[in-house]
C-alpha positions in Angstrom: 16.1 2.7 47.4 15.6 2.0 51.1 12.4 2.6 53.1 12.0 5.8 55.1 13.4 5.8 58.6 10.4 6.4 61.0 10.6 9.1 63.7 9.4 8.2 67.2 6.9 10.5 68.8 9.3 11.0 71.7 12.1 12.1 69.4 9.7 14.4 67.5 8.5 16.1 70.8 12.1 16.5 72.0 13.1 18.1 68.6 10.5 20.8 69.2 12.7 22.0 72.1 14.8 23.6 69.5 12.1 26.2 69.3 13.5 27.6 72.5 16.2 29.4 70.4 13.8 31.4 68.1 11.5 32.0 71.1 14.4 33.5 73.1 15.4 35.8 70.2 11.8 36.9 69.7 11.3 37.5 73.4 14.7 39.3 73.9 13.9 41.8 71.2 10.4 42.3 72.5 8.7 41.5 69.3 5.5 40.3 71.1 5.5 37.3 68.8 6.3 34.6 71.5 2.7 33.8 72.4 1.7 33.8 68.7 4.5 31.5 67.8 3.7 29.0 70.6 0.0 29.0 69.6 0.9 28.5 65.9 3.3 25.6 66.6 0.7 23.9 68.9 -2.0 24.4 66.2 0.3 23.1 63.5 1.2 20.0 65.5 -2.4 19.2 66.5 -3.8 19.9 63.0 -1.2 17.8 61.2 -1.6 15.0 63.7 -5.4 15.0 63.1 -5.0 15.4 59.4 -2.6 12.5 59.2 -5.1 10.2 60.9 -8.0 11.5 58.7 -6.0 11.3 55.5 -5.2 7.7 56.3 -8.9 6.8 56.3 -9.5 8.9 53.1 -6.7 7.2 51.2 -8.0 3.8 52.2 -11.6 4.7 51.3 -10.6 6.6 48.1 -14.2 7.8 47.5 -14.5 10.6 44.9 -17.2 12.4 46.9 -15.1 12.3 50.1 -12.0 13.4 48.2 -13.8 16.4 46.7 -15.4 17.2 50.0 -12.0 17.3 51.7 -10.7 19.7 49.0 -13.7 21.9 49.4 -12.9 22.2 53.1 -9.4 23.3 52.2 -10.9 25.7 49.6 -13.1 27.3 52.3 -10.2 27.8 54.6 -8.2 29.2 51.7 -10.8 31.8 50.8 -11.3 32.9 54.4 -7.5 33.3 54.9 -7.1 35.3 51.7 -9.8 37.8 52.8 -8.5 38.0 56.4 -4.8 38.3 55.6 -5.6 40.6 52.7 -7.6 42.8 55.0 -10.8 42.5 52.9 -14.4 41.7 53.9 -15.1 38.1 52.8 -18.8 38.7 52.0 -17.8 40.8 49.0 -15.1 38.4 47.8 -16.4 34.9 48.5 -18.1 34.3 45.2 -15.2 35.5 43.0 -12.6 33.8 45.1 -14.5 30.4 45.0 -15.2 30.6 41.3 -11.7 31.6 40.4 -9.9 29.0 42.5 -12.3 26.1 41.5 -11.9 27.0 37.8 -8.1 27.1 38.3 -7.8 23.9 40.2 -10.1 22.1 37.6 -8.0 23.2 34.6 -4.6 22.6 36.2 -5.5 19.2 37.9 -7.1 17.9 34.7 -4.0 18.8 32.6 -1.2 17.8 35.0 -2.9 14.7 36.5 -4.6 13.5 33.4 -2.0 14.4 30.7 1.4 14.7 32.5 1.1 12.0 35.2 -1.5 10.1 33.2 -3.3 8.5 36.1 -6.5 6.8 35.0 -8.6 8.1 37.9 -8.2 11.9 38.3 -9.8 11.9 41.8 -7.4 9.2 43.2 -6.8 10.4 46.8 -3.1 9.6 46.6 -2.5 12.2 43.9 -5.5 14.5 43.9 -5.5 15.6 47.5 -1.7 16.2 48.0 -1.2 17.9 44.7 -4.3 20.0 45.0 -3.4 20.9 48.5 0.1 22.1 47.5 -1.5 24.3 44.8 -4.1 25.7 47.2 -1.4 26.6 49.7 0.5 28.5 47.1 -2.6 30.0 45.6 -3.5 31.3 49.1 -0.1 32.9 49.6 -0.1 34.6 46.2 -3.6 35.9 46.4 -3.1 37.3 49.9 -0.2 39.4 48.6 -1.9 40.3 45.3 -5.3 41.2 46.8 -3.8 43.3 49.6 -1.6 45.2 47.1 -4.2 45.7 44.5 -7.2 46.9 46.6 -5.2 48.8 49.2 -3.1 50.6 46.6 -6.3 51.7 44.9 -7.7 52.8 48.2 -4.6 54.7 49.2 -4.4 56.3 45.7 -8.1 56.9 45.2 -7.6 60.5 44.2 -5.3 59.5 41.3 -7.6 56.6 40.4 -10.7 58.8 40.3 -8.8 61.4 38.3 -8.0 58.7 35.7 -11.6 57.7 35.4 -12.7 61.4 35.2 -10.2 61.9 32.4 -11.9 59.3 30.3 -10.1 56.1 31.2 -12.1 52.9 31.3 -12.0 51.0 34.6 -9.7 48.5 32.9 -7.3 51.2 32.0 -7.5 52.8 35.4 -6.7 49.6 37.3 -4.1 48.4 34.8 -1.0 49.8 36.7 -2.4 48.5 40.0 -2.8 45.0 38.6 0.8 45.1 37.3 2.1 46.1 40.7 0.1 43.4 42.5 1.4 40.8 40.1 5.0 41.9 40.7 4.7 41.7 44.5 2.9 38.3 44.3 5.3 36.6 41.9 8.7 38.0 42.4 9.4 35.6 45.3 8.2 32.6 43.4 10.3 33.5 40.3 13.4 34.0 42.5 12.7 30.6 44.2 12.4 28.8 40.9 15.7 30.3 39.7 17.6 28.9 42.7 16.0 25.5 43.2 18.6 22.8 43.2 21.4 25.3 43.9 20.2 27.0 47.1 17.5 24.6 48.2 15.8 21.2 47.6 12.0 21.7 47.5 9.7 19.8 49.8 8.0 17.5 47.3 11.4 16.3 45.8 12.9 15.9 49.3 9.8 14.0 50.5 9.9 11.6 47.5 13.6 10.9 48.0 13.1 10.3 51.7 10.2 8.0 50.7 12.5 5.8 48.7 11.8 7.0 45.2 14.6 7.4 42.6 15.9 11.0 42.5 15.2 11.2 38.7 11.5 10.4 39.4 11.4 13.0 42.2 13.0 15.6 40.0 10.3 15.1 37.3 7.5 15.4 39.8 9.1 18.6 41.3 9.5 20.3 37.9 5.9 19.4 37.1 4.7 20.8 40.5 6.6 24.1 40.1 5.1 24.6 36.7 1.6 23.6 37.9 1.9 25.8 41.0 3.1 28.9 39.2 0.5 28.5 36.5 -2.3 28.0 39.0 -1.1 31.1 41.0 -1.1 33.4 38.0 -4.5 32.2 36.7 -6.2 32.4 40.1 -4.8 35.8 41.0 -5.8 37.4 37.7 -9.3 35.8 37.8 -9.8 36.8 41.4 -9.0 40.4 40.6 -11.0 40.5 37.4 -14.1 38.7 38.8 -14.1 40.6 42.1 -14.3 43.8 40.1 -18.0 43.1 39.4 -18.6 43.3 43.1 -16.3 45.9 44.6 -16.6 48.8 42.1 -19.7 51.0 41.9 -21.5 52.0 38.7 -19.1 54.9 38.2 -16.0 52.7 38.4 -15.0 53.8 42.0 -13.8 51.4 44.6 -16.5 50.7 47.2 -14.5 51.6 50.3 -16.6 49.4 52.6 -15.0 46.3 51.1 -11.7 47.2 52.8 -11.4 45.9 56.4 -9.6 48.6 58.3 
């Protein structure tokens, strides 16, 4: 397989002119998303540029403490984003979010990097940071959807929820249907995506490995591993976040503490 064709910075900047098309559509229909889109694209470009430089040093250094520290930074941003996008107050959810996600990443990384890939050094920056980063990105997305659905559905249906508790249901029994609904909303898109991979789309990791010169058969195995790892990590983290946060956001009578919702 040949080496990857590099993209010049000039060509990359010119390619961003294609954004004029979606910006025109968003502006024409008065969505008020033009400014947000421009800011997001600028942030993405600057952040990826800086991360690319920083990761170059991290990969060369390959120090376990530095590698873990970088993942912890990503974890902090993930927890903050879940709370903000889920319209929840972070101070009530920080501990359960951190504990749930750290436990999930530890279990999944140890199994897939240690057993499936069989690398001798689990904290090798080349594997540990990209794979953990991909899992964190998907964990964040799933938890935003699940957390928003779970807590806001209980808040909106608090009369029915309290009636269930008053009728003798345990808190576990009262929240059971809300957990099920949150899981459906969080994982239906992922399940649909897995069912159409290879037919409708080629996923990012597989495409990146092929462009990087790897044999497609190797890229396929890595992609299958990552889809299983991501889906497993998503489910574990979501259910743990919901279960552990229950110790902080329900009062002694089983009622939702309404101050945890950010209106």
